[in-house]
C-alpha positions as CSV (number, residue, x, y, z in Angstrom):
1,M,-47.7,-63.4,-42.8
2,K,-47.3,-62.6,-39.1
3,I,-44.0,-61.0,-38.1
4,S,-42.5,-62.3,-34.8
5,P,-42.1,-59.7,-32.0
6,A,-38.3,-60.0,-32.1
7,K,-38.2,-59.3,-35.9
8,E,-40.7,-56.4,-35.5
9,N,-38.5,-54.9,-32.8
10,I,-35.5,-55.0,-35.1
11,L,-37.4,-53.4,-38.0
12,K,-38.7,-50.7,-35.7
13,R,-35.1,-49.8,-34.7
14,V,-34.1,-49.7,-38.3
15,R,-37.0,-47.4,-39.2
16,N,-36.1,-45.1,-36.3
17,A,-32.4,-45.0,-37.4
18,L,-33.3,-44.2,-41.0
19,S,-35.6,-41.3,-40.0
20,Q,-32.7,-39.5,-38.3
21,S,-29.9,-37.7,-40.2
22,V,-26.5,-39.3,-40.0
23,Q,-23.4,-37.3,-40.0
24,L,-20.8,-38.3,-42.6
25,P,-17.8,-40.0,-41.2
26,F,-15.5,-37.8,-43.3
27,P,-17.4,-34.6,-43.9
28,N,-14.5,-32.9,-45.6
29,S,-14.4,-35.5,-48.4
30,E,-17.6,-34.0,-49.9
31,G,-17.8,-30.8,-51.9
32,N,-14.8,-28.8,-53.1
33,S,-12.6,-29.3,-50.1
34,S,-9.9,-32.1,-50.0
35,V,-9.2,-34.6,-47.3
36,F,-5.5,-34.4,-48.2
37,R,-3.4,-31.7,-46.7
38,T,-1.4,-29.6,-49.2
39,E,0.1,-26.9,-47.1
40,N,3.8,-26.7,-46.7
41,E,4.3,-29.3,-49.4
42,S,6.5,-28.9,-52.5
43,L,4.5,-30.2,-55.5
44,E,7.8,-31.0,-57.3
45,L,9.2,-33.0,-54.4
46,K,5.9,-34.8,-53.8
47,F,5.5,-35.8,-57.4
48,A,9.1,-37.0,-57.6
49,E,8.8,-39.1,-54.5
50,E,5.5,-40.8,-55.6
51,F,6.6,-41.2,-59.3
52,T,10.0,-42.8,-58.5
53,R,8.4,-45.0,-55.8
54,L,6.3,-46.5,-58.7
55,Q,9.5,-47.2,-60.8
56,G,9.3,-44.0,-62.8
57,K,12.4,-42.1,-63.7
58,F,12.3,-38.4,-62.7
59,V,14.7,-35.7,-63.9
60,F,14.5,-32.1,-62.7
61,C,15.9,-29.5,-65.1
62,T,16.5,-25.9,-64.1
63,S,16.4,-24.7,-67.8
64,K,15.7,-25.8,-71.3
65,A,19.4,-26.0,-71.9
66,E,19.8,-28.5,-69.0
67,L,16.8,-30.4,-70.4
68,M,18.6,-30.9,-73.8
69,D,21.9,-31.8,-72.1
70,S,20.0,-34.4,-70.0
71,L,18.2,-35.8,-73.1
72,R,21.5,-36.1,-75.0
73,A,23.2,-37.9,-72.1
74,L,20.3,-40.3,-71.8
75,C,20.3,-41.2,-75.5
76,E,24.0,-41.8,-75.4
77,N,23.9,-43.9,-72.3
78,K,21.0,-46.1,-73.6
79,E,22.6,-46.2,-77.1
80,W,19.3,-45.2,-78.7
81,H,19.3,-44.7,-82.5
82,N,15.7,-43.7,-83.1
83,V,13.8,-41.4,-80.8
84,Y,10.3,-40.6,-82.2
85,C,8.5,-37.3,-81.6
86,Q,5.4,-35.7,-83.2
87,T,4.7,-32.8,-80.9
88,P,5.4,-29.5,-82.9
89,A,6.5,-27.4,-80.0
90,L,8.9,-30.1,-78.8
91,L,10.2,-30.8,-82.3
92,K,11.1,-27.2,-82.8
93,T,13.3,-27.2,-79.7
94,L,14.8,-30.6,-80.5
95,H,15.6,-29.6,-84.1
96,Q,17.2,-26.3,-82.9
97,E,19.4,-28.3,-80.5
98,E,20.1,-30.9,-83.2
99,L,19.3,-34.0,-81.1
100,P,21.1,-36.5,-83.4
101,V,18.8,-39.5,-82.9
102,L,15.5,-37.7,-83.6
103,N,13.2,-39.6,-85.9
104,Q,9.9,-38.4,-87.3
105,G,9.5,-41.2,-89.9
106,D,8.3,-44.4,-88.4
107,M,7.3,-44.9,-84.7
108,H,7.3,-48.7,-85.2
109,V,11.1,-48.8,-85.1
110,A,11.5,-46.2,-82.3
111,D,13.7,-47.0,-79.3
112,A,11.8,-44.3,-77.3
113,A,9.1,-41.7,-77.8
114,I,9.1,-38.1,-76.5
115,T,5.7,-36.4,-75.8
116,D,4.3,-33.6,-73.8
117,C,1.6,-34.1,-71.2
118,E,-1.5,-32.3,-69.8
119,Y,-0.7,-32.3,-66.1
120,L,1.3,-34.0,-63.3
121,V,-0.6,-35.1,-60.2
122,A,1.7,-34.8,-57.2
123,R,-0.2,-36.8,-54.7
124,T,-0.1,-40.0,-56.7
125,G,2.8,-39.5,-59.1
126,T,0.4,-39.6,-62.0
127,V,0.8,-38.1,-65.5
128,V,-2.4,-37.0,-67.2
129,L,-2.5,-37.5,-71.0
130,S,-5.3,-36.8,-73.5
131,A,-6.2,-37.6,-77.1
132,A,-6.1,-33.8,-77.8
133,Q,-2.3,-33.9,-77.6
134,P,-0.4,-34.1,-80.9
135,S,1.0,-37.5,-79.8
136,G,-2.5,-38.9,-79.8
137,R,-3.5,-42.1,-78.1
138,A,-1.1,-44.6,-79.6
139,L,2.4,-43.2,-79.1
140,P,2.5,-43.0,-75.2
141,V,1.7,-46.7,-75.0
142,Y,3.4,-48.1,-78.2
143,A,7.1,-47.2,-77.7
144,P,9.2,-49.3,-75.3
145,V,10.3,-46.2,-73.5
146,H,8.1,-43.1,-72.9
147,I,9.7,-39.7,-72.2
148,M,7.5,-36.9,-71.1
149,I,8.5,-33.2,-71.0
150,A,6.6,-31.2,-68.5
151,Y,6.8,-27.7,-66.9
152,T,6.3,-26.7,-63.3
153,H,3.1,-24.8,-64.2
154,Q,1.5,-28.2,-65.1
155,L,1.9,-29.5,-61.5
156,V,-1.3,-30.0,-59.5
157,F,-1.9,-31.6,-56.2
158,D,-4.8,-33.9,-56.7
159,L,-6.6,-35.7,-59.5
160,K,-9.7,-33.5,-59.3
161,D,-7.5,-30.4,-59.7
162,A,-6.2,-31.8,-63.0
163,L,-9.8,-32.7,-64.2
164,N,-11.0,-29.2,-63.3
165,K,-8.1,-27.6,-65.3
166,L,-8.9,-29.9,-68.3
167,K,-12.5,-28.7,-68.2
168,D,-11.4,-25.1,-68.1
169,K,-8.8,-25.6,-70.9
170,Y,-11.1,-27.5,-73.4
171,G,-14.6,-26.4,-72.4
172,N,-17.1,-27.9,-74.9
173,D,-14.2,-29.5,-76.9
174,F,-13.2,-31.9,-74.2
175,P,-10.9,-34.7,-75.4
176,S,-12.4,-38.0,-76.5
177,A,-10.0,-39.8,-74.2
178,V,-8.1,-38.9,-71.0
179,S,-5.6,-41.4,-69.6
180,F,-3.7,-41.5,-66.3
181,A,-0.2,-43.0,-66.4
182,T,1.2,-43.9,-63.0
183,G,4.7,-45.3,-63.6
184,P,5.6,-48.0,-66.2
185,S,2.9,-50.5,-67.3
186,R,2.9,-53.5,-64.9
187,T,0.7,-56.4,-63.9
188,A,0.8,-59.4,-61.5
189,D,-1.9,-61.3,-63.2
190,I,0.4,-64.1,-64.3
191,E,1.2,-66.4,-61.4
192,K,1.2,-63.3,-59.1
193,T,4.6,-62.3,-60.5
194,L,5.1,-58.6,-61.2
195,V,5.9,-58.0,-64.8
196,V,6.8,-54.5,-66.1
197,G,6.0,-53.3,-69.6
198,I,3.3,-55.9,-70.3
199,H,0.7,-53.4,-71.6
200,G,2.9,-50.4,-72.5
201,P,6.4,-48.9,-72.0
202,K,8.9,-50.7,-69.8
203,E,10.4,-47.4,-68.8
204,V,8.8,-44.0,-68.2
205,Y,10.7,-40.8,-67.8
206,V,9.4,-37.4,-66.7
207,F,11.7,-34.4,-67.4
208,L,10.3,-31.5,-65.3
209,V,11.6,-28.1,-66.5
210,D,11.6,-25.3,-63.9
211,E,10.1,-22.1,-65.3
C-alpha cells in the first residue's frame, strides 16, 4: 500500500517528535516531592476547613477531659441512648469517665459508634481507616453516626504521607483493607439529587485531641 506524501510527512514529524525527550509539564509531581505547598500551613486548621466543607463535624479538644465533656454534651443534645464502641484503649477511657450511654452489647441498635482511626489527611479532609483497627470493617459504615477520636500526631498533609506511615507501621503485616472516608456517605446517582447517608453514616464527627 502506497502512502501519500502528505501522510508520510505527518508520520515523519511524529517519528521525529518521539525521538526527542519531552520535559514533564509538572516535573515536581514525580518522585518524593509534592506539588502542594505545605509551608506555613496549620494541619489542624487545614483539616478542619476541608472536613467541614464536606459536611463533616469537627471538634477540637485541648485535653482528654475536654474530649469527654464534649462527648457527654453531644450525647445529651442528640438524646442518644446507645453508643457502641469496641476499641479497648477508648473503652478504658470511656469507662473511667462513666459515659452513661456506652454500649458494648449489640451494634445493630446503636445510635452512634465511636472508633479510633489511622490518620487524618489535612489536604483533603480525609480520615484513613484500616481493617487492622479493633473496630474492623463493619462498624465505621454500619452505625448511622460515626464518631472518630484522633490525636494531633496522626495528622499528615497528603494521602501519600498517610500511606507511607501505614507501610512503616505495619510492614509485612499490612492491613487487608484500607479505606478513606471524606465526610458523610453521599451520592447524587438518583435523579442527580444529593442524598447523604446512602451507603454509610449520615453524620461523621472527628474529635481531635491536642497532645
